[in-house]
C-alpha positions in Angstrom: 131.3 111.4 112.2 128.5 113.9 111.8 125.8 112.9 109.3 127.2 115.4 106.7 130.7 114.1 107.1 129.5 110.5 106.8 127.6 111.3 103.6 130.7 113.0 102.2 132.9 110.0 102.9 130.4 107.6 101.3 130.3 109.8 98.3 134.1 109.9 98.1 134.2 106.1 98.2 131.6 105.9 95.3 133.6 108.5 93.3 136.7 106.3 93.5 134.8 103.5 91.8 133.1 105.9 89.3 136.5 107.3 88.2 138.1 103.9 87.9 135.2 102.7 85.8 135.2 105.7 83.6 138.9 105.3 82.9 138.4 101.6 82.0 135.5 102.5 79.7 137.6 105.1 77.9 140.1 102.3 77.0 137.5 100.3 75.1 137.6 100.4 71.3 135.0 102.7 69.6 131.7 101.3 68.5 131.9 99.7 65.0 128.7 99.5 62.9 130.4 97.4 60.2 129.5 93.8 59.3 129.9 91.3 62.1 130.0 87.5 62.1 129.7 84.8 64.8 132.8 84.9 67.0 133.5 88.5 66.5 133.0 91.2 69.1 131.1 94.5 69.0 130.7 97.4 71.4 127.1 98.2 72.4 126.2 101.7 73.6 123.2 102.7 75.7 121.7 99.3 76.4 118.5 99.6 78.5 118.5 96.5 80.7 114.8 96.9 81.5 113.9 96.6 77.8 113.1 92.9 78.0 110.7 90.7 75.9 110.1 87.1 74.9 112.4 86.0 72.2 113.0 82.8 70.2 116.1 82.2 72.3 114.1 82.7 75.5 113.6 86.0 77.3 116.1 88.6 76.1 117.1 92.2 76.5 116.5 93.9 73.1 118.7 96.6 71.7 119.3 98.4 68.4 122.4 99.7 66.8 122.6 101.8 63.6 122.7 98.7 61.4 121.3 95.8 63.5 118.9 94.6 66.1 120.6 92.9 69.1 119.2 90.3 71.4 121.0 89.5 74.7 119.5 86.2 76.0 118.8 86.3 79.8 120.2 82.8 80.5 121.8 81.4 83.6 125.2 82.9 82.8 123.6 86.3 82.3 121.7 86.0 85.6 124.9 85.1 87.5 126.7 88.1 86.2 123.9 90.5 86.7 123.4 89.2 90.2 127.0 90.1 90.9 126.5 93.5 89.4 123.4 94.2 91.5 125.3 93.1 94.7 128.1 95.5 94.0 125.6 98.3 93.2 123.9 97.7 96.6 127.3 97.4 98.5 128.5 100.8 97.1 125.2 102.6 97.0 124.5 103.0 93.3 121.0 103.1 91.8 119.9 99.8 90.4 118.7 100.7 86.9 121.0 102.6 84.6 122.0 102.4 80.9 124.8 100.0 80.0 127.6 100.0 77.5 129.1 96.5 76.8 131.6 94.6 74.8 129.6 91.8 73.4 130.6 88.5 71.6 128.4 87.7 68.6 126.9 84.2 69.0 124.7 84.3 65.9 124.2 86.8 63.1 120.8 86.5 61.3 120.1 88.3 58.0 117.3 90.7 57.4 114.1 89.1 56.4 114.3 86.2 58.8 111.5 86.0 61.4 113.0 87.2 64.7 111.9 89.0 67.9 109.1 87.8 70.0 108.6 84.0 69.8 106.2 83.2 67.0 106.2 86.7 65.6 105.7 86.8 61.8 107.5 90.2 61.7 110.2 90.4 59.0 112.8 92.9 60.2 114.4 95.5 58.0 117.7 95.0 59.9 119.8 91.9 60.6 119.7 90.6 64.1 122.7 89.7 66.3 122.5 87.3 69.2 125.2 88.2 71.7 126.8 87.4 75.0 127.9 90.2 77.2 131.6 90.6 78.1 132.6 93.7 80.1 129.7 95.8 81.2 129.9 99.6 81.9 127.0 101.0 83.9 126.8 104.6 83.0 128.3 106.9 85.7 128.9 103.9 88.0 131.3 101.1 87.4 132.8 98.5 85.0 132.1 94.8 85.6 134.8 92.9 83.7 134.0 89.5 82.2 136.3 88.0 84.9 134.1 89.5 87.6 136.6 92.2 88.6 135.5 95.8 89.1 138.1 98.6 88.8 138.4 100.5 92.0 136.3 98.0 94.1 139.2 96.7 96.3 140.0 100.2 97.4 136.3 101.0 98.0 135.8 97.9 100.1 138.9 98.7 102.2 137.5 102.2 102.9 134.1 100.8 103.8 135.7 98.2 106.1 137.4 101.1 107.9 134.2 103.1 108.1 132.1 100.1 109.3 134.7 98.7 111.7 133.2 97.5 115.0 129.7 96.9 113.8 128.7 93.4 114.9 125.3 91.9 114.5 124.1 90.4 117.8 122.1 87.2 117.7 121.1 87.3 121.4 119.6 90.8 122.0 116.6 90.4 124.4 114.4 93.1 123.0 113.9 94.5 119.4 114.3 98.1 120.6 117.8 97.3 121.8 118.8 96.5 118.2 117.8 99.9 116.9 121.1 101.6 117.7 122.8 98.9 115.7 120.3 99.3 112.8 120.9 103.1 112.9 124.7 102.6 112.8 124.3 100.2 109.9 122.3 102.7 107.9 124.6 105.6 108.8 127.6 103.7 107.4 125.8 102.1 104.5 126.7 98.7 105.8 124.8 96.4 103.4 126.6 93.3 104.6 125.5 93.8 108.2 122.0 94.8 107.2 121.7 91.5 105.2 122.8 89.6 108.3 120.4 91.5 110.6 117.5 90.7 108.3 115.6 87.4 108.8 116.8 84.7 106.6 113.3 83.8 105.5 113.3 86.9 103.3 114.8 86.8 99.8 118.0 88.6 98.9 115.9 90.8 96.5 113.5 91.8 99.3 116.5 92.6 101.5 118.0 94.9 98.9 114.7 96.7 98.3 114.3 97.2 102.1 117.9 98.4 102.4 117.5 101.0 99.6 114.3 102.3 101.2 115.8 102.4 104.7 118.9 104.2 103.4 116.8 106.8 101.5 114.7 107.4 104.6 117.8 107.7 106.7 119.3 110.3 104.4 116.0 112.3 104.2 115.8 112.4 108.0 119.5 113.2 108.3 119.8 110.4 110.7 117.2 111.8 113.1 115.1 108.7 113.8 113.7 108.0 117.2 112.1 105.0 119.0 108.4 105.6 119.9 107.4 102.4 121.6 106.0 99.1 120.5 102.8 98.6 118.6 102.0 95.4 120.4 101.6 95.1 124.2 104.8 95.0 126.2 103.8 91.6 127.6 104.0 90.1 124.1 107.6 91.4 123.8 108.6 90.2 127.2 107.2 86.7 126.8 108.0 86.2 123.1 108.8 82.7 121.9 110.3 81.5 118.6 108.5 83.1 115.7 106.7 85.8 117.7 106.4 89.0 115.6 106.3 92.5 117.1 106.6 96.0 115.7 108.6 99.0 116.9 107.3 102.5 116.1 109.9 104.9 114.8 109.5 108.6 114.2 111.4 110.7 111.6 111.2 113.7 109.3 109.7 113.2 105.8 110.7 114.7 102.5 108.8 117.9 103.2 109.7 118.2 106.8 106.6 116.5 108.0 106.6 114.2 111.0 106.3 110.5 110.0 105.7 107.4 112.2 106.6 104.1 110.7 106.4 100.5 112.1 109.4 98.1 111.8 108.6 94.4 112.1 110.8 92.0 114.1 110.7 88.3 114.6 112.0 86.2 117.5 114.8 83.9 116.4 116.5 81.8 119.1 117.8 84.0 121.9 117.4 87.2 119.8 115.5 89.0 117.1 115.7 89.6 113.4 114.4 92.4 111.3 111.4 91.1 109.3 110.0 94.0 107.3 108.3 97.3 107.5 109.0 100.8 106.1 111.3 103.3 107.8 
């Protein structure tokens, strides 16, 4: 496929998930600002997942409805679900931070006038506070993550991605880093997060790999896929005689946001009979 055709196909795949998520969200009950009690459910609208602070339940996302403050504890169950959400966002190509709607189960309902908020705060809120657990999460304009872990439209999207990414295999015995560049370019062209994760050295954290993938994909789109190899930063002898753990850098040239020529180094590390991507900026 030409770059424009590939971009259009990836967008079509995302749109399938977006439309399925929007349809699922429309089937939710409307928000209800009436009284709630432990064990009941409530619909939260416009939660900002970055609005986090210390709380007497531990660190929490803080939200406010028309009649209550809401705290969403960031416990292990929350971390597992959000980790799954972030993985799907990376897989499909959605931005990380967006507003959420959610169906939440009320764990505790605290009356107004009781100290809440940041741990040790003497503040007496004018509104009651709800401590909740998140059920289904709707990321605005993206997807719904059900409490079960299912995502409407995801199965169809993965099938389409599998077809688009067919034949891409990460080699573990490529003699020179430069010989892995066509594979890297094919991975970026097809938004193949799973292969990128495998190509990247296992010493890096999953979070670091996601950040790198998002930057690489953005650079690839900006350059319209016109990225070229411009040699090694280190002497060729170091590449030829590399041993386990040897690090070398390849220079790559591409076009920048304003059409300017940009040269960037990618870092590679010798692992066994081959090389792994180890950092850098595209």
